[in-house]
C-alpha positions as CSV (number, residue, x, y, z in Angstrom):
1,M,-15.4,22.4,-10.2
2,K,-12.0,21.3,-9.9
3,R,-9.5,19.1,-11.9
4,V,-6.4,17.3,-11.5
5,K,-2.9,19.1,-12.6
6,V,-0.4,16.1,-13.3
7,T,3.6,17.0,-13.4
8,G,5.9,14.2,-13.4
9,P,6.4,11.5,-13.5
10,Y,10.1,10.7,-12.0
11,H,11.9,8.0,-11.8
12,V,12.7,6.6,-8.5
13,V,14.8,2.9,-9.2
14,G,14.5,0.2,-12.0
15,N,15.8,-0.1,-15.7
16,K,14.4,2.7,-17.5
17,T,16.0,1.7,-21.2
18,K,14.0,-1.0,-21.9
19,T,17.0,-2.6,-23.3
20,N,18.7,-4.4,-20.2
21,A,17.5,-7.2,-18.5
22,S,17.5,-5.3,-14.5
23,A,15.7,-6.2,-11.0
24,F,11.8,-5.9,-10.6
25,Y,10.8,-3.3,-8.1
26,H,7.2,-3.3,-6.3
27,F,5.1,-2.3,-3.2
28,P,6.1,1.7,-3.1
29,S,5.2,3.0,-0.3
30,M,6.1,6.7,0.9
31,E,5.7,8.9,3.4
32,K,6.7,13.0,4.4
33,L,8.7,13.7,7.3
34,S,8.8,17.0,9.3
35,T,11.6,18.2,7.6
36,G,9.9,18.3,4.2
37,E,11.9,15.2,3.5
38,V,10.3,12.1,1.3
39,I,11.0,9.1,1.9
40,L,9.8,5.8,-0.3
41,C,10.3,1.5,1.2
42,C,9.9,-1.0,-2.2
43,K,10.6,-4.2,-2.8
44,E,13.3,-5.5,-5.1
45,L,13.1,-8.5,-6.8
46,Q,16.0,-10.9,-9.0
47,G,13.0,-12.8,-10.5
48,S,9.9,-12.3,-11.8
49,I,7.2,-9.8,-10.2
50,N,5.8,-12.8,-8.1
51,D,8.9,-14.4,-6.9
52,P,8.7,-14.5,-3.0
53,K,12.4,-13.4,-1.6
54,G,14.0,-9.9,-2.8
55,K,14.7,-7.7,-0.3
56,I,13.9,-3.9,1.0
57,L,15.2,-0.5,-0.8
58,M,14.4,2.9,1.3
59,F,15.0,6.0,-1.1
60,R,15.4,9.8,0.4
61,S,14.3,12.9,-1.7
62,L,14.7,16.7,-0.9
63,D,13.3,17.9,-4.0
64,E,9.7,16.6,-3.7
65,G,10.3,13.5,-5.7
66,K,12.1,15.0,-8.6
67,T,15.8,13.2,-7.7
68,W,16.2,10.3,-5.2
69,E,19.1,9.0,-3.4
70,K,19.1,5.5,-1.6
71,G,19.3,5.1,2.2
72,L,19.5,2.9,4.8
73,S,16.4,0.2,4.6
74,P,14.7,-0.4,7.5
75,T,15.3,-4.4,7.0
76,C,19.0,-3.8,7.3
77,H,19.3,-6.0,10.8
78,D,17.3,-9.2,9.5
79,E,19.0,-9.1,5.9
80,T,21.8,-10.1,8.3
81,F,19.9,-11.9,10.7
82,Y,18.0,-14.0,8.4
83,P,19.8,-14.2,5.0
84,E,17.6,-16.9,3.3
85,K,14.0,-15.3,4.1
86,G,11.9,-12.7,2.4
87,Y,9.5,-9.6,2.7
88,I,6.4,-8.9,1.4
89,M,6.5,-4.6,2.1
90,A,7.8,-1.5,4.4
91,H,6.3,1.1,5.4
92,I,7.8,4.2,7.5
93,T,5.6,6.6,9.3
94,E,6.9,10.2,11.0
95,I,5.7,9.1,14.8
96,E,7.4,12.7,15.9
97,P,10.3,14.5,14.5
98,K,13.5,12.5,14.1
99,E,11.4,9.6,15.6
100,L,10.3,7.0,12.5
101,I,8.7,3.5,13.3
102,A,8.8,1.4,10.6
103,V,6.9,-1.9,10.0
104,Y,7.2,-5.1,7.5
105,G,6.3,-8.4,6.7
106,L,9.4,-11.7,6.6
107,I,8.5,-14.5,5.1
108,D,9.7,-18.1,5.3
109,T,10.9,-18.4,1.8
110,D,10.2,-21.7,-0.8
111,T,11.9,-20.1,-3.8
112,S,9.9,-23.0,-6.1
113,R,6.3,-21.4,-4.7
114,P,5.5,-17.6,-5.9
115,M,3.9,-14.3,-3.7
116,F,0.8,-15.8,-4.2
117,N,-0.7,-19.6,-4.5
118,P,-2.6,-19.4,-8.4
119,A,-5.3,-21.6,-6.5
120,T,-6.4,-19.5,-4.0
121,D,-5.0,-16.2,-2.0
122,G,-2.3,-18.3,0.5
123,M,0.8,-17.3,1.5
124,Q,3.8,-18.5,2.4
125,N,4.7,-18.3,6.8
126,S,5.2,-14.8,7.5
127,V,5.7,-12.8,11.1
128,V,5.0,-9.2,11.0
129,R,8.2,-6.5,12.3
130,I,8.3,-3.5,13.8
131,T,12.0,-1.2,14.4
132,K,12.4,1.7,15.1
133,S,14.7,5.1,13.9
134,F,15.7,8.3,16.3
135,D,17.3,9.8,13.6
136,N,15.1,10.2,11.0
137,G,16.1,6.5,9.5
138,K,19.8,7.0,9.2
139,S,19.9,3.9,11.5
140,W,17.6,1.5,12.8
141,S,16.8,-0.5,15.8
142,N,17.1,-3.9,15.9
143,P,13.5,-5.6,14.3
144,R,10.9,-7.5,16.6
145,N,7.9,-9.6,15.9
146,I,4.8,-7.6,17.1
147,E,2.4,-9.3,20.1
148,F,-0.7,-9.8,18.1
149,N,-0.9,-13.2,16.8
150,T,-3.7,-14.9,15.0
151,A,-3.3,-18.4,12.7
152,D,-3.8,-16.5,9.6
153,I,-1.6,-14.4,7.3
154,I,-0.6,-10.6,8.2
155,V,-0.3,-8.5,4.9
156,P,0.9,-4.7,6.9
157,S,-0.1,-1.8,5.5
158,K,1.2,1.8,7.1
159,I,1.2,2.4,10.9
160,I,-1.3,5.5,11.4
161,N,-1.3,7.8,14.2
162,L,-4.5,8.2,15.8
163,P,-6.1,11.2,17.2
164,D,-5.7,10.4,20.8
165,G,-2.1,10.0,20.4
166,T,-1.7,6.1,19.7
167,L,-0.7,3.9,16.5
168,G,-2.2,1.5,14.8
169,F,-2.3,-0.9,10.8
170,P,-4.9,-2.1,9.2
171,C,-3.8,-5.2,7.6
172,E,-5.2,-7.6,5.1
173,M,-5.7,-11.2,6.3
174,H,-4.3,-14.0,4.1
175,D,-4.3,-17.8,4.3
176,H,-1.9,-20.3,4.2
177,W,-0.4,-21.8,1.0
178,E,-2.4,-24.7,1.1
179,G,-5.3,-22.7,1.5
180,G,-8.1,-22.5,4.2
181,Y,-8.3,-19.4,6.7
182,K,-8.2,-20.6,10.1
183,E,-9.8,-17.7,12.0
184,G,-11.6,-16.2,8.9
185,N,-11.1,-14.2,6.2
186,C,-11.0,-10.4,7.5
187,S,-9.6,-7.3,7.9
188,R,-8.0,-6.2,11.4
189,F,-6.9,-3.1,12.4
190,I,-3.4,-3.6,15.0
191,K,-3.3,-1.3,17.8
192,S,-0.5,0.5,19.7
193,Y,-1.5,1.9,23.0
194,D,2.2,2.9,24.0
195,R,3.9,4.9,20.5
196,G,4.3,1.6,18.9
197,D,6.9,-0.2,21.6
198,T,4.1,-2.9,21.4
199,F,0.8,-4.0,19.4
200,P,-0.9,-6.0,21.3
201,E,-4.3,-6.1,20.1
202,G,-5.7,-6.8,16.1
203,N,-9.6,-6.1,16.2
204,I,-11.7,-7.2,13.0
205,M,-12.4,-3.8,10.8
206,A,-14.5,-5.6,7.9
207,A,-15.4,-9.4,7.3
208,D,-17.5,-10.8,5.4
209,N,-18.1,-14.7,4.1
210,G,-16.0,-15.3,1.3
211,I,-14.8,-11.6,0.6
212,L,-11.2,-10.5,0.5
213,Y,-11.2,-6.8,2.6
214,G,-8.1,-5.4,1.3
215,D,-5.0,-2.7,0.4
216,A,-7.0,-0.7,2.9
217,R,-5.9,3.3,1.9
218,P,-6.8,5.6,4.7
219,T,-7.8,9.0,5.0
220,F,-8.8,12.0,8.1
221,I,-12.1,13.7,7.4
222,D,-11.2,15.9,10.5
223,N,-10.8,13.4,13.1
224,K,-12.9,10.8,11.4
225,L,-10.2,8.3,10.0
226,V,-11.7,6.5,6.4
227,I,-10.5,3.4,4.9
228,F,-11.2,2.5,1.7
229,L,-11.2,-0.8,0.8
230,W,-10.6,-2.9,-2.5
231,T,-13.1,-5.6,-2.2
232,L,-12.6,-9.4,-3.9
233,D,-15.5,-11.7,-4.3
234,L,-13.4,-15.0,-3.1
235,V,-15.6,-17.3,-4.5
236,K,-16.2,-15.4,-8.1
237,M,-12.6,-14.2,-8.3
238,E,-13.7,-10.4,-9.7
239,D,-13.6,-7.0,-8.3
240,K,-16.9,-5.6,-6.2
241,P,-17.5,-2.4,-5.6
242,I,-14.7,-0.2,-3.4
243,H,-15.8,-0.4,0.0
244,F,-15.5,2.3,3.1
245,I,-15.4,1.9,6.4
246,S,-14.6,4.3,9.2
247,T,-14.4,5.2,13.2
248,E,-14.7,8.3,15.3
249,N,-13.4,6.5,18.4
250,N,-9.4,5.9,17.5
251,A,-10.3,2.8,15.6
252,E,-12.2,0.9,18.5
253,T,-15.2,0.4,16.7
254,W,-15.9,0.8,13.3
255,S,-18.6,1.1,10.6
256,N,-19.8,-1.7,9.1
257,P,-18.2,-1.9,4.8
258,A,-19.9,0.2,2.8
259,P,-19.9,0.1,-1.3
260,L,-18.8,3.1,-2.7
261,H,-19.9,4.0,-6.7
262,I,-17.1,2.5,-8.4
263,T,-15.6,-1.1,-9.1
264,T,-11.8,-1.1,-9.2
265,Q,-8.9,-2.0,-7.8
266,I,-6.6,-0.5,-5.1
267,M,-7.8,2.5,-4.7
268,S,-6.2,5.8,-2.4
269,P,-8.0,8.5,-0.7
270,L,-6.6,11.9,0.0
271,Y,-9.3,14.1,1.1
272,F,-8.7,18.2,0.9
273,D,-11.8,20.3,2.2
274,K,-15.5,20.7,2.0
275,G,-16.2,18.0,1.0
276,V,-13.3,17.5,-2.0
277,M,-11.3,14.2,-2.4
278,L,-8.7,13.1,-4.4
279,A,-8.3,9.4,-5.4
280,I,-6.1,7.2,-7.5
281,H,-7.2,3.9,-8.3
282,Q,-6.2,1.3,-10.5
283,D,-8.7,0.5,-13.7
284,R,-7.1,-3.1,-15.4
285,F,-10.3,-4.3,-16.9
286,S,-12.1,-1.6,-19.0
287,E,-11.1,-0.3,-22.3
288,N,-8.2,2.2,-21.5
289,P,-6.8,0.5,-18.5
290,G,-4.2,2.4,-15.9
291,L,-3.7,4.1,-12.9
292,K,-6.1,6.9,-13.0
293,A,-7.0,10.3,-10.5
294,I,-10.5,11.1,-9.9
295,I,-12.2,13.8,-7.4
296,S,-15.0,13.3,-5.9
297,Y,-17.1,16.9,-4.2
298,D,-19.1,14.1,-1.6
299,N,-16.5,13.1,0.8
300,G,-16.0,10.3,-1.7
301,L,-19.7,8.3,-2.1
302,N,-19.2,9.7,-5.6
303,W,-17.0,10.4,-8.3
304,D,-16.6,13.0,-11.3
305,K,-15.8,11.0,-14.5
306,K,-15.3,14.5,-16.1
307,T,-12.2,15.1,-14.2
308,E,-10.6,11.4,-14.3
309,T,-7.3,11.8,-15.9
310,T,-4.5,9.0,-16.8
311,L,-1.6,9.2,-14.8
312,Y,0.0,5.7,-16.4
313,G,-1.7,4.1,-19.4
314,A,-1.5,-0.1,-20.3
315,D,-1.2,-1.7,-22.8
316,N,-3.4,-4.0,-22.4
317,K,-5.9,-5.8,-19.1
318,P,-5.5,-9.3,-18.5
319,D,-6.8,-12.8,-19.0
320,G,-8.5,-13.0,-16.2
321,T,-10.2,-11.5,-13.2
322,N,-8.0,-13.7,-10.5
323,P,-5.6,-11.5,-9.5
324,F,-3.1,-14.0,-8.0
325,A,-3.7,-15.9,-11.1
326,Q,-2.8,-13.1,-13.1
327,F,-0.3,-11.3,-11.3
328,D,2.1,-11.3,-13.6
329,Q,0.4,-9.9,-16.4
330,F,-0.3,-6.8,-14.3
331,Q,1.5,-4.1,-16.1
332,F,0.9,-1.3,-12.8
333,G,0.3,-1.2,-9.2
334,Y,0.0,-1.3,-5.3
335,S,-0.8,3.1,-5.7
336,S,-0.8,5.9,-2.7
337,L,-1.1,9.2,-2.1
338,L,1.1,11.1,0.0
339,K,-0.1,14.7,0.6
340,T,2.7,17.6,0.5
341,G,1.0,20.1,0.3
342,D,-2.8,21.9,0.8
343,N,-3.6,21.2,-2.8
344,T,-1.0,19.0,-3.8
345,C,0.5,15.5,-3.0
346,L,2.5,12.5,-4.4
347,A,1.5,9.5,-6.1
348,S,3.7,6.3,-6.1
349,F,3.5,3.2,-7.6
350,W,5.3,0.2,-9.9
351,H,4.7,0.2,-13.6
352,T,6.4,-2.1,-16.5
353,N,9.5,-0.6,-18.3
354,G,8.9,-3.0,-20.5
355,T,11.6,-5.9,-19.7
356,T,11.2,-5.9,-16.0
357,T,9.0,-3.3,-13.6
358,S,10.1,0.4,-12.1
359,I,9.4,2.5,-8.9
360,S,7.6,6.3,-10.3
361,V,6.0,8.8,-8.1
362,I,3.6,11.9,-9.9
363,K,3.4,15.0,-8.7
364,I,-0.7,16.1,-8.4
365,S,-2.5,19.3,-8.1
366,I,-5.9,19.7,-7.9
367,E,-6.8,23.7,-8.9
368,D,-10.1,25.2,-9.6
369,V,-11.4,25.5,-13.1
């Protein structure tokens, strides 16, 4: 048997006093470098959390997330080139020592419209941008659009190093603000065969009519890539069980989406060994809502409720299940895990601070009971 041990939380950015108004922060994403340093990107907003504009910040930690210093954002060039535009989120991945690659969404911003259309999952026009660094993020190359095109809106997740040396990133697809998918709702994997110089291919990972497969969270079980997908019924606008897909041929083909025995929002897995997997998930609608960690002993198919540990407890739950209409009511979100040791990891997430929102990280260990 195993148990979850929690250390922290450690503050990254945002108002901690609950007294003075400040910016909103959300969409954190982490990476651990070969040097041991941890870097984190997040979005800063001056308006509400559903403001589509904002900018991307980058922070660096030399002590596994306990303290943070501001770094150079991978969006630094686009902030100068396109000051009128906004951002969805940014993710950084180490390709090899000193060489980093970042992916982010650059939005055509109408500030009279929120991030998501409350009546649909529609968004404003956006393009996916790629930039590289060859000095561990101290400078960034001029960004460019990816080569793969689609008629719908791409929301990118973090770039993954695949076992054969190729790269790729999962993404969820959204329709445009006015509503209606042009190519059908689906989740794609956008792939590079030249270490991130080009991204020409975007094959479908998961697609079912009336279902949004989103917020992809990956983990490797040996050489098998497993991705957990938040699964939303777009007709009823309510969560279905978390689904998973997998590939054993470097994202050339995928298994059919299959449900796990847990219904929740974003669920981030991390495989350790011998079937043991840790995950954090966003429980928004129970009587005790919050961000929670939980352990599985069978590669994530079933989850031991006795191990469930609250990382952040919410004061209340949203008054409806439509995430695009209730987005401003959420008190925490966009959680993910980063492995830091044989039995340790960091969890990053945004959360309310009583006035606006902040970013925090928590150290999680799995221990024998």
